[in-house]
C-alpha positions as CSV (number, residue, x, y, z in Angstrom):
1,M,124.0,131.0,93.8
2,N,125.0,133.8,91.4
3,I,123.7,135.6,88.4
4,L,126.8,135.1,86.2
5,R,127.7,137.1,83.1
6,D,126.5,134.3,80.8
7,K,123.0,134.9,82.1
8,V,122.8,138.6,82.7
9,P,125.7,140.6,81.3
10,G,127.3,143.0,83.7
11,I,125.6,141.5,86.8
12,D,127.6,139.7,89.5
13,M,125.5,138.8,92.5
14,P,127.2,136.3,94.8
15,M,124.9,134.5,97.3
16,F,126.6,132.2,99.8
17,T,125.3,129.5,102.1
18,R,127.3,127.4,104.6
19,G,125.6,124.7,106.6
20,G,126.7,121.9,108.8
21,N,125.2,118.7,110.3
22,T,126.5,116.8,113.3
23,G,124.9,114.3,115.7
24,Y,124.7,110.8,116.9
25,L,122.3,107.9,116.9
26,V,122.1,105.0,119.4
27,E,119.5,102.3,119.1
28,A,118.9,98.8,120.3
29,E,116.6,95.8,119.7
30,I,115.7,93.8,122.8
31,P,113.9,90.4,122.4
32,L,111.6,90.2,125.4
33,S,110.1,86.9,124.5
34,A,109.4,84.7,121.6
35,R,106.6,87.0,120.5
36,D,107.6,90.4,121.9
37,T,110.4,92.7,120.7
38,L,111.3,96.1,122.2
39,R,113.2,98.7,120.2
40,V,114.6,101.8,121.9
41,G,116.7,104.7,120.6
42,H,118.1,108.1,121.3
43,E,119.5,110.7,118.8
44,F,120.9,114.2,118.6
45,R,121.0,116.3,115.5
46,R,122.5,119.8,115.2
47,F,122.1,121.9,112.1
48,T,123.9,125.2,111.6
49,L,123.3,127.7,108.8
50,N,124.9,130.9,107.6
51,D,123.4,132.6,104.5
52,W,124.8,135.9,103.3
53,W,124.9,137.9,100.1
54,T,127.9,140.1,99.4
55,P,127.5,143.6,97.8
56,T,127.1,143.9,94.1
57,T,129.2,146.7,92.6
58,S,127.0,147.1,89.5
59,A,124.0,148.0,91.7
60,I,125.6,149.4,94.8
61,D,122.6,151.7,95.6
62,T,120.2,148.7,95.9
63,L,122.5,145.8,96.6
64,G,125.2,147.4,98.8
65,P,127.3,148.7,100.3
66,N,127.0,146.0,103.1
67,P,126.5,142.3,102.8
68,L,122.9,141.2,103.4
69,L,122.8,138.7,106.3
70,N,119.9,136.5,105.3
71,V,120.4,134.0,108.2
72,Y,123.3,134.8,110.6
73,N,124.5,132.0,112.8
74,G,121.3,130.0,112.7
75,R,121.2,126.8,114.7
76,R,118.6,124.1,115.2
77,N,119.2,121.3,117.7
78,R,116.9,118.3,118.0
79,L,117.1,115.8,120.9
80,G,114.9,112.7,120.5
81,T,114.2,109.5,122.4
82,W,111.8,106.7,121.3
83,A,110.5,103.3,122.1
84,E,108.7,100.7,120.0
85,W,107.0,97.5,121.1
86,E,106.2,94.8,118.5
87,T,104.2,91.7,119.4
88,R,102.9,88.7,117.5
89,R,99.9,86.9,119.0
90,A,97.9,83.9,118.0
91,K,99.9,83.5,114.8
92,R,97.6,85.9,113.0
93,W,97.9,89.1,114.9
94,T,100.8,91.5,114.8
95,T,100.7,94.8,116.7
96,L,103.1,97.7,116.9
97,L,103.0,100.6,119.4
98,G,105.5,103.4,119.4
99,V,106.2,106.7,121.1
100,R,108.8,109.4,120.5
101,G,109.6,112.6,122.3
102,D,111.7,115.5,120.8
103,I,113.0,118.8,122.1
104,V,113.8,121.2,119.3
105,L,115.9,124.3,120.2
106,M,116.3,127.1,117.6
107,N,118.1,130.4,117.6
108,T,119.8,132.9,115.3
109,D,121.7,136.2,115.6
110,N,120.8,139.7,114.5
111,V,120.7,140.5,110.8
112,Q,121.3,143.4,108.4
113,G,120.3,144.5,104.9
114,Y,122.4,145.7,102.0
115,N,122.1,149.1,103.6
116,S,121.0,150.6,106.9
117,S,119.4,153.8,105.5
118,Q,116.0,154.7,107.1
119,A,115.2,156.7,104.0
120,A,115.8,153.9,101.4
121,T,112.7,152.9,99.5
122,G,111.7,150.3,96.9
123,D,114.0,147.3,96.6
124,A,116.5,149.0,98.9
125,A,114.1,149.2,101.9
126,Y,115.7,147.0,104.5
127,Y,116.0,149.2,107.6
128,A,112.5,148.6,109.0
129,D,112.5,144.9,108.5
130,A,116.0,144.4,110.1
131,T,115.1,146.6,113.0
132,E,111.8,144.7,113.7
133,F,113.6,141.4,113.5
134,N,116.5,142.4,115.7
135,S,114.3,143.8,118.4
136,R,112.7,140.4,119.1
137,S,114.0,137.4,120.9
138,H,114.9,134.7,118.4
139,T,115.1,131.7,120.8
140,R,112.4,129.1,120.2
141,R,111.8,125.8,122.0
142,D,109.4,123.1,120.9
143,Y,108.3,119.9,122.8
144,N,107.1,117.4,120.3
145,V,105.4,114.0,120.8
146,D,104.9,111.3,118.1
147,L,102.7,108.3,118.5
148,T,102.2,105.2,116.4
149,A,99.7,102.3,116.7
150,L,99.5,99.6,114.1
151,A,97.7,96.3,113.9
152,R,97.8,93.6,111.2
153,Y,95.5,90.6,111.0
154,D,96.1,87.7,108.6
155,A,92.4,86.7,108.3
156,A,93.2,83.9,105.9
157,P,96.1,82.6,103.8
158,F,94.9,84.9,101.0
159,L,93.7,87.9,103.0
160,S,95.5,90.4,105.2
161,I,94.0,93.5,106.9
162,E,96.1,96.3,108.4
163,G,95.0,99.5,110.2
164,G,96.8,102.2,112.1
165,Y,97.0,105.6,113.5
166,A,99.9,108.0,113.7
167,R,100.6,111.4,115.2
168,K,103.6,113.1,113.7
169,T,105.0,116.4,114.6
170,R,107.3,118.7,112.6
171,S,108.9,121.9,113.9
172,P,109.5,124.7,111.4
173,S,112.9,124.9,109.7
174,I,115.4,127.8,110.1
175,Y,114.2,129.4,106.9
176,E,110.6,129.1,107.8
177,R,111.1,130.8,111.2
178,Y,113.9,133.3,110.5
179,L,113.6,134.7,107.0
180,W,113.1,138.4,107.7
181,V,112.9,140.5,104.5
182,K,109.4,141.7,103.6
183,R,109.6,145.2,102.1
184,S,112.2,144.6,99.4
185,F,110.6,142.6,96.6
186,F,114.0,141.8,95.1
187,A,115.4,140.2,98.2
188,A,112.2,138.5,99.3
189,D,111.7,137.0,95.8
190,M,115.1,135.3,96.1
191,E,113.6,133.1,98.9
192,S,111.6,130.8,96.6
193,W,110.0,127.5,97.8
194,F,109.1,124.3,95.9
195,G,110.0,125.9,92.6
196,D,106.9,128.1,92.5
197,L,109.1,131.2,92.0
198,N,107.2,133.2,94.6
199,G,109.1,135.0,97.4
200,Y,108.8,134.0,101.0
201,T,109.3,135.7,104.4
202,G,109.5,133.9,107.7
203,N,107.4,133.9,110.8
204,S,109.2,133.4,114.1
205,D,105.8,132.8,115.8
206,L,105.2,129.6,113.8
207,K,104.1,126.6,115.9
208,P,105.1,123.0,115.1
209,E,102.6,121.2,112.8
210,V,100.9,118.1,114.2
211,A,99.4,115.6,111.7
212,H,96.9,112.9,112.8
213,T,96.7,110.1,110.2
214,A,94.4,107.1,110.0
215,S,94.9,104.5,107.3
216,A,94.0,101.0,106.5
217,T,95.3,98.4,104.0
218,V,93.5,95.4,102.6
219,S,95.6,92.9,100.7
220,V,94.2,89.9,98.8
221,H,96.8,87.6,97.4
222,D,97.6,84.0,96.6
223,S,98.4,81.7,99.5
224,A,102.1,81.6,98.9
225,G,102.4,85.4,98.6
226,K,104.5,85.2,95.5
227,G,101.9,85.4,92.6
228,W,98.9,87.6,92.3
229,E,98.0,90.4,94.7
230,R,95.6,93.3,95.1
231,R,96.2,96.1,97.6
232,L,94.2,99.1,98.6
233,T,95.2,101.8,101.1
234,P,92.8,104.7,101.8
235,Y,94.0,107.3,104.3
236,Y,93.0,110.5,106.0
237,T,95.2,113.2,107.6
238,R,94.2,116.2,109.6
239,V,97.0,118.7,110.3
240,H,96.8,121.2,113.1
241,N,99.1,124.3,112.6
242,Y,99.9,123.1,109.1
243,I,102.7,125.4,107.8
244,D,101.2,127.0,104.7
245,A,101.6,130.5,103.3
246,D,99.5,133.7,103.2
247,R,99.9,136.8,101.2
248,C,101.9,139.2,103.4
249,P,99.8,142.2,104.4
250,A,100.6,145.6,102.8
251,L,103.3,147.5,104.8
252,N,104.4,151.1,104.7
253,N,107.9,152.6,104.5
254,G,107.9,152.7,100.7
255,G,108.8,149.1,100.1
256,S,108.2,147.1,96.9
257,G,107.5,143.7,98.4
258,C,104.5,143.5,100.7
259,T,102.3,146.0,99.0
260,A,98.5,146.3,98.3
261,D,99.1,145.1,94.7
262,N,101.0,142.1,96.0
263,F,98.1,141.2,98.3
264,T,95.5,141.1,95.6
265,A,97.5,139.8,92.6
266,T,96.0,136.9,90.7
267,S,99.0,136.2,88.4
268,G,102.8,136.5,88.3
269,F,105.0,136.2,91.3
270,V,104.0,137.4,94.8
271,I,105.5,137.6,98.3
272,L,104.2,135.2,100.8
273,R,104.5,134.8,104.6
274,F,104.6,131.4,106.3
275,A,101.6,130.9,108.5
276,N,99.9,128.1,110.6
277,H,96.5,126.8,109.4
278,T,94.3,123.8,109.8
279,A,94.4,121.4,106.8
280,Q,93.3,118.0,105.7
281,L,94.6,115.5,103.2
282,Y,92.9,112.4,102.0
283,G,93.4,109.9,99.2
284,F,94.3,106.3,98.4
285,D,97.0,104.1,96.9
286,A,96.2,100.9,95.1
287,S,98.4,98.3,93.4
288,F,98.1,94.9,91.7
289,R,100.2,92.2,90.2
290,A,99.0,89.2,88.2
291,P,101.0,86.5,86.5
292,L,99.9,85.7,83.0
293,G,101.6,82.4,82.7
294,Q,104.8,80.6,81.8
295,T,105.7,80.0,78.2
296,A,108.6,78.4,76.3
297,V,110.3,81.8,76.0
298,G,109.7,83.0,79.6
299,R,107.3,84.3,82.2
300,F,104.8,87.1,81.6
301,S,102.9,89.2,84.2
302,L,101.0,92.4,84.6
303,A,101.5,95.0,87.4
304,G,100.0,98.4,88.0
305,T,99.4,101.2,90.5
306,L,96.8,103.9,91.1
307,G,96.8,106.9,93.4
308,E,95.3,110.2,94.2
309,V,95.6,112.7,97.0
310,R,93.5,115.9,97.7
311,G,94.3,118.6,100.3
312,E,92.4,121.6,101.6
313,N,93.3,124.5,103.8
314,L,90.3,124.4,106.1
315,D,90.8,128.1,107.2
316,T,90.9,129.6,103.7
317,K,89.1,126.9,101.7
318,D,92.0,126.9,99.2
319,N,93.6,123.8,97.8
320,L,96.9,122.8,99.2
321,Y,99.9,123.4,97.0
322,R,101.8,120.8,94.9
323,L,99.6,117.8,95.2
324,M,99.7,115.0,92.6
325,P,96.4,114.6,90.6
326,F,94.9,111.2,89.9
327,H,97.5,109.0,88.3
328,G,98.3,105.4,87.5
329,D,100.5,103.1,85.4
330,I,100.3,99.5,84.0
331,S,103.1,97.5,82.8
332,L,103.5,94.2,80.9
333,Q,106.6,92.5,82.3
334,Y,108.7,89.7,81.0
335,E,111.3,87.6,82.8
336,R,113.5,84.6,81.8
337,G,115.7,82.9,84.4
338,G,119.4,82.4,84.0
339,Q,119.0,78.6,83.6
340,H,117.8,79.1,80.0
341,A,120.0,79.5,77.0
342,L,119.2,83.2,76.8
343,G,120.4,83.8,80.3
344,G,118.7,86.2,82.8
345,L,116.6,88.3,80.4
346,S,113.9,90.7,81.6
347,G,111.9,93.6,80.2
348,A,108.8,95.7,80.7
349,L,106.5,97.9,78.5
350,S,104.6,100.4,80.6
351,L,101.9,103.0,80.2
352,K,101.8,105.9,82.7
353,A,98.8,108.3,82.8
354,V,98.2,111.4,84.8
355,D,95.0,113.3,85.0
356,A,94.7,117.1,84.5
357,K,95.7,119.2,87.5
358,T,92.9,121.6,88.0
359,R,92.8,121.9,91.9
360,V,95.5,124.5,92.3
361,D,96.6,126.8,95.1
362,A,95.2,130.3,94.4
363,V,97.4,132.1,97.0
364,R,100.5,131.0,95.2
365,N,99.1,131.5,91.7
366,E,99.8,127.8,91.0
367,L,99.3,126.9,87.3
368,P,97.1,124.1,86.2
369,T,98.5,121.3,83.9
370,A,96.9,119.1,81.2
371,G,96.6,115.4,81.5
372,F,99.0,113.1,79.6
373,A,100.0,109.5,79.0
374,L,103.6,108.2,78.4
375,L,104.8,104.9,77.0
376,N,108.1,103.6,78.4
377,F,110.3,100.6,77.8
378,R,113.0,99.0,79.8
379,G,115.0,95.8,79.6
380,G,117.9,94.0,81.3
381,Y,120.3,91.2,80.9
382,R,122.2,89.4,83.6
383,W,125.3,87.3,83.1
384,K,126.4,84.9,85.8
385,L,130.2,85.1,86.1
386,A,130.7,82.8,89.0
387,E,128.7,81.2,91.8
388,T,128.5,84.5,93.8
389,A,129.2,87.0,91.0
390,S,127.2,88.5,88.2
391,V,127.0,91.5,85.9
392,R,123.8,93.2,84.7
393,L,123.2,95.5,81.8
394,D,120.0,97.7,81.9
395,A,118.6,99.9,79.1
396,G,115.5,101.8,78.6
397,I,113.6,104.4,76.6
398,E,111.4,106.9,78.4
399,N,108.6,108.7,76.6
400,L,108.8,106.6,73.5
401,A,106.4,108.8,71.6
402,N,108.4,111.9,72.5
403,R,105.2,113.5,73.9
404,R,105.2,117.2,75.1
405,Y,103.8,117.5,78.6
406,D,104.0,119.6,81.7
407,L,105.1,118.2,85.1
408,P,102.2,118.5,87.6
409,L,104.7,119.0,90.5
410,G,107.4,120.7,88.4
411,G,106.8,124.4,89.4
412,R,107.1,127.3,87.1
413,Y,109.7,128.7,84.6
414,W,111.2,132.2,85.2
415,T,110.4,133.3,81.6
416,D,110.0,137.0,80.8
417,F,109.8,137.6,84.6
418,N,106.1,136.6,84.6
419,G,106.2,132.8,85.4
420,T,103.3,131.9,83.1
421,S,105.0,128.7,81.9
422,N,105.0,125.3,83.6
423,V,108.2,123.3,83.7
424,P,107.9,120.7,80.8
425,G,108.6,117.0,81.3
426,M,111.5,115.2,79.7
427,G,111.3,114.2,76.0
428,R,112.3,110.9,74.6
429,S,115.4,109.8,76.5
430,F,117.7,106.8,76.4
431,N,119.2,105.3,79.5
432,T,121.7,102.6,80.1
433,G,123.4,101.2,83.2
434,L,125.9,98.5,84.1
435,S,126.1,96.9,87.6
436,F,128.2,94.2,89.2
437,A,127.2,92.0,92.1
438,F,129.5,89.7,94.1
């Protein structure tokens, strides 16, 4: 990343990142009987990260004379082994049981700021943060266990019921554990997350988050499974040690980042510290498809989806960040097979609607968005070139009415350094694509 001269004249601020991924994966599927299948696997993943910012000659007092070592020789190794047993019983029952164990090893080397002066203040105050970070052991080891239990019952040719439970564990990332700048607002604000433009500092004491999810799916469909269908999936998730963020408490040493004003600000950008909390998420997904009939010009059908998710930090009673409000879409679809004179022609006219986003995360100063509806069109034509070869042309127009709207999950614009603007959605756009199959 860099602030080049075409953005801020006279400023050259290089920021470099070098990462690497290596590993292996071995898995096998073992038929135990006509109705039982065992799947086993083992994998290793190693991720390395170096993140450093070289001095800036135009602001050497604040951004120099040394390179800032944001993450120095960071490494994260994950060793995992799993087994999964799938069984089919009495022609109507299917069950799946799975277990996975992971060991996650993390470490990083000592860091430094742009300068090592104890007397530096404001955006140049790095000494206290680097000293505190370097004085602690950076080695972290997590033992994680995942569990899955799923059962499906085909109650009738037109009715299927599925229910399950899952325990999923996620260890913190290198950035979440090892970002160390707190007192310099300038440097901490460079560590943005999810496009919210706030600054973040890490927490080496973070614990892995553990999510317990219960869900069920009811599917009502035609007996052949190729025509109409209605599906509803409600779910509930409770997360222990959910990795959220808190306002970092005010610190001394004359810094500009974690200050008393930062702690109480209700607008603009703030500095946050990753922290574990207890959280819950719940919602539903629903979908349907329904054929409208066959005519002389082709086959018509309707399809649609609905969904909503809500989330709450149970410790702070705040809303979780970046959750999609109630939304849905419905589309009128057309299809004509290749045996007709017009060839393989298809198309769809869809309406997508999103409710206003009013449940926002106060600690991040998340901005609300208004509701909107968009009309989209897409079409395709497929030519058969040979028995096993074909070419397909697709075209579409998104946002036919060229409506102005804000993305509910788009984050904020860095405008006038205050972040009071949401990121707008795309205006009317035309898309085409050509694909070959053989």
